[in-house]
TORMAR-406033 format. One line per 3 residues: number of its first residue (from 0); their letters; for each residue x, y, z of N, C-alpha, C. Coordinates in pm, 1 decimal. Atoms other than C-alpha are relative to their C-alpha. Layout:
BEGIN
NUM) A) X:Y:Z:X:Y:Z:X:Y:Z | ...
This chain:
BEGIN
0) XXX) -71.0:62.6:-110.7:1955.1:-10839.9:7066.3:30.5:105.3:105.6 | -28.8:-88.1:-113.2:1988.3:-10681.1:7408.3:150.4:25.5:7.8 | -141.8:-37.1:-8.4:2318.2:-10492.8:7451.3:74.0:-85.4:102.3
3) XXX) -66.0:80.0:-103.2:2394.8:-10688.8:7772.3:22.0:-143.4:-47.6 | -16.9:136.3:49.5:2347.4:-11020.6:7590.9:112.0:-9.7:-102.4 | -103.9:3.3:100.9:2600.0:-10922.3:7326.2:137.6:32.5:57.3
6) XXX) -129.6:-25.8:-60.9:2879.1:-10850.5:7576.6:94.5:-116.7:-25.4 | -102.7:102.2:14.2:3203.8:-11039.5:7532.3:37.0:-49.0:139.3 | -35.6:59.3:-128.3:3274.2:-11278.9:7820.0:135.3:-69.0:-12.8
9) XXX) -127.7:70.0:2.2:3619.7:-11407.8:7910.8:-22.5:-147.9:31.0 | 12.9:145.1:-18.6:3690.2:-11778.2:7969.0:-56.2:-38.1:137.1 | 58.8:26.8:-131.3:3579.6:-11752.0:8332.8:-145.1:46.4:8.2
12) XXX) 138.2:-46.1:3.3:3247.1:-11596.0:8231.3:-20.1:144.0:40.9 | 13.1:-139.7:-38.7:3322.7:-11239.8:8341.1:-9.3:86.9:-123.9 | 16.9:-91.4:112.6:3224.0:-10951.4:8114.3:130.5:74.9:-23.8
15) XXX) -123.8:-66.8:38.9:3523.3:-10812.4:7928.6:-27.3:71.4:-132.3 | 47.7:-66.6:120.6:3374.2:-10564.3:7684.2:-0.9:150.0:23.5 | -7.9:-145.4:-15.0:3437.2:-10193.8:7629.1:-137.1:67.3:-2.5
18) XXX) 134.5:-57.4:1.3:3062.8:-10137.2:7578.8:-68.5:-12.0:135.2 | 60.2:21.2:-131.5:2984.2:-10256.1:7932.9:33.6:116.9:92.5 | -26.8:-101.7:-101.4:2958.3:-10016.3:8224.3:114.6:-47.9:89.1
21) XXX) -113.2:39.6:-84.2:3260.6:-10012.0:8458.9:-37.3:-98.4:111.7 | 42.5:88.5:-108.5:3065.3:-10184.1:8736.9:-42.8:-137.1:-46.5 | 39.3:129.1:55.0:2977.3:-10471.5:8504.0:120.3:-80.5:-48.7
24) XXX) -117.6:62.5:60.5:3330.9:-10552.4:8384.7:90.0:-65.8:102.3 | -104.8:60.3:-80.1:3600.9:-10775.0:8519.1:-49.5:-98.6:103.4 | 29.9:95.5:-105.8:3614.2:-11009.5:8813.0:-60.4:71.8:120.1
27) XXX) 63.2:-63.8:-116.2:3414.8:-10945.7:9130.8:97.9:73.1:90.8 | -96.7:-65.2:-88.2:3726.6:-10863.9:9333.7:45.4:133.8:-56.6 | -45.4:-126.1:59.0:3844.9:-10598.4:9090.0:-110.9:104.0:-0.2
30) XXX) 112.9:-94.6:-7.0:3496.0:-10443.7:9080.3:-10.8:57.3:141.3 | 8.0:-46.9:-139.1:3497.9:-10423.2:9462.1:112.8:97.6:31.9 | -112.7:-90.7:-21.4:3843.4:-10263.3:9466.2:-29.4:134.8:-64.4
33) XXX) 32.2:-124.3:71.2:3728.6:-10006.8:9208.7:-110.1:76.3:73.4 | 109.4:-64.7:-73.4:3406.0:-9936.6:9402.3:52.2:64.7:127.8 | -56.4:-57.0:-123.0:3602.5:-9885.0:9726.0:80.9:124.6:-30.1
36) XXX) -79.9:-117.0:37.6:3840.4:-9646.4:9550.9:-90.1:118.8:-32.0 | 91.1:-108.3:35.3:3550.9:-9443.9:9410.1:-69.1:57.2:123.5 | 63.6:-46.8:-123.5:3374.0:-9428.0:9747.2:97.7:79.4:84.7
39) XXX) -102.5:-70.5:-77.0:3699.6:-9322.0:9913.5:29.4:137.7:-57.2 | -19.8:-129.8:64.8:3722.5:-9038.3:9661.4:-122.3:90.5:13.9 | 117.5:-82.7:-25.0:3378.3:-8915.1:9765.7:-114.4:-17.0:-98.6
42) XXX) 110.5:24.0:93.7:3161.7:-9055.3:9485.8:-119.4:-55.6:76.3 | 121.8:43.0:-67.9:2800.5:-9121.0:9585.8:-40.7:-140.6:-43.9 | 53.2:131.7:33.6:2621.0:-9452.5:9588.0:-80.2:8.6:-129.5
45) XXX) 76.3:-18.5:122.7:2392.6:-9317.3:9315.5:92.9:3.2:-122.2 | -99.2:-6.9:107.8:2699.5:-9245.1:9101.4:48.7:-140.8:-34.8 | -46.3:135.7:24.1:2825.9:-9600.7:9145.7:-109.8:-87.0:-60.4
48) XXX) 112.7:73.8:58.3:2480.1:-9740.4:9069.5:-9.9:30.8:-149.0 | 5.9:-38.9:141.2:2478.6:-9543.2:8743.0:116.1:-59.3:-79.7 | -115.3:61.1:65.6:2819.7:-9694.7:8665.6:-16.8:-150.7:-16.2
51) XXX) 28.5:141.5:18.8:2666.0:-10042.2:8683.6:34.2:-90.1:116.9 | -28.9:82.2:-117.3:2770.0:-10156.2:9030.7:-131.5:-49.2:59.6 | 122.5:57.3:-55.8:2513.5:-10387.7:9189.1:-13.1:34.5:148.2
54) XXX) 27.3:-24.4:-141.7:2352.1:-10343.5:9527.7:81.9:-95.8:85.8 | -76.1:98.9:-76.1:2517.4:-10664.0:9649.6:147.6:34.1:9.2 | -140.8:-39.0:2.4:2862.6:-10546.8:9547.2:23.2:116.6:95.5
57) XXX) -16.0:-117.1:-85.8:2816.0:-10212.6:9721.1:-23.1:-33.8:147.0 | 22.2:42.9:-138.2:2677.5:-10380.3:10033.9:126.5:-64.1:56.6 | -123.1:65.3:-46.0:2992.2:-10594.3:10057.2:111.6:101.7:23.6
60) XXX) -105.8:-100.4:-12.0:3224.7:-10298.6:10000.1:-24.5:89.6:121.2 | 31.0:-87.6:-112.5:3047.8:-10072.1:10249.3:12.5:-72.9:133.2 | -12.3:79.8:-121.6:3031.3:-10350.4:10507.8:147.5:-16.9:37.6
63) XXX) -143.1:15.0:-27.0:3406.0:-10410.6:10473.7:61.5:132.2:45.8 | -51.7:-130.8:-40.7:3476.5:-10037.1:10499.5:-39.2:31.2:144.7 | 42.9:-19.3:-138.8:3272.2:-10023.0:10822.0:81.2:-86.5:95.2
66) XXX) -80.4:90.2:-82.9:3453.9:-10325.2:10962.3:141.5:55.2:16.5 | -134.7:-57.5:-6.1:3788.5:-10164.0:10876.8:4.9:122.5:90.3 | 3.2:-123.9:-78.6:3687.0:-9835.2:11038.8:-20.6:-26.1:149.3
69) XXX) 33.8:26.4:-139.1:3557.8:-9992.4:11358.9:77.1:-118.6:57.4 | -84.4:108.4:-48.7:3824.2:-10260.0:11397.4:64.9:42.8:130.9 | -47.8:-40.3:-132.4:3909.1:-10246.4:11767.5:146.3:-35.0:23.2
72) XX) -139.9:35.0:-15.9:4259.6:-10385.6:11714.8:91.9:118.3:-29.8 | -81.0:-116.1:38.3:4379.6:-10047.4:11589.8:20.1:94.3:114.7
């Protein structure tokens, strides 16, 4: 059995298993918050990819960070 298929899922279907990579666990919002924190600390995209974060997740986080940085209301 594939390791990913044997992960424990919570009642909402999210992976909640200590064997999973950090980027694979929890709800999408918490993964995005964690990814943003890691990027803010200077971690590379390659590092986050190795942690299991998906391209889509990182695209959303980076897009939001750009929007926040270039928000003209500030």
